[in-house]
Steps between C-alpha positions, in 0.01 A plus 500: 500500500218730606258399771244663723574434864340729753737417782833526315782687665589842364849486348661724246542352155805624307393779266631319191270207577213738563562662159503159332146437630377790284574285194306197621136459394436305821564817702215674319270196527558484876419870542226550244364164387354533149479880512607646167433870551750783538757462774859573588725294727832626630730498799510762773603524865246445775517822703409321823766226477752649254494168311444451127145411401273501197293801400194393302292765327156400374181683406298324772667340800215247525674299223804435720500148644799528734679770700813293543682219324716228650800410286750240621407571860516879459185707547476792259252774583287636216393864530189562289411838351159530337401743227769400250450610141753397240692780333357620171729588212499853429 
């Protein structure tokens, strides 16, 4: 279950569980609300903590609602990169 708690402890979620969140529409709703524009969500390693986190690429970072998610008591950082343009076939 996803929730937004500002004071949650930072714990590492197993990577398999983190990957499973990529398949859940609720993950995207928590991060982006009703945004339907181009974006890419993946998993990377936070260079400052060496822990897995989400990497969210969007055209405009103003559409991002949250910079972290709390899942089953685990806080997952979301690194946001603006300027994303979807690949064009070619």
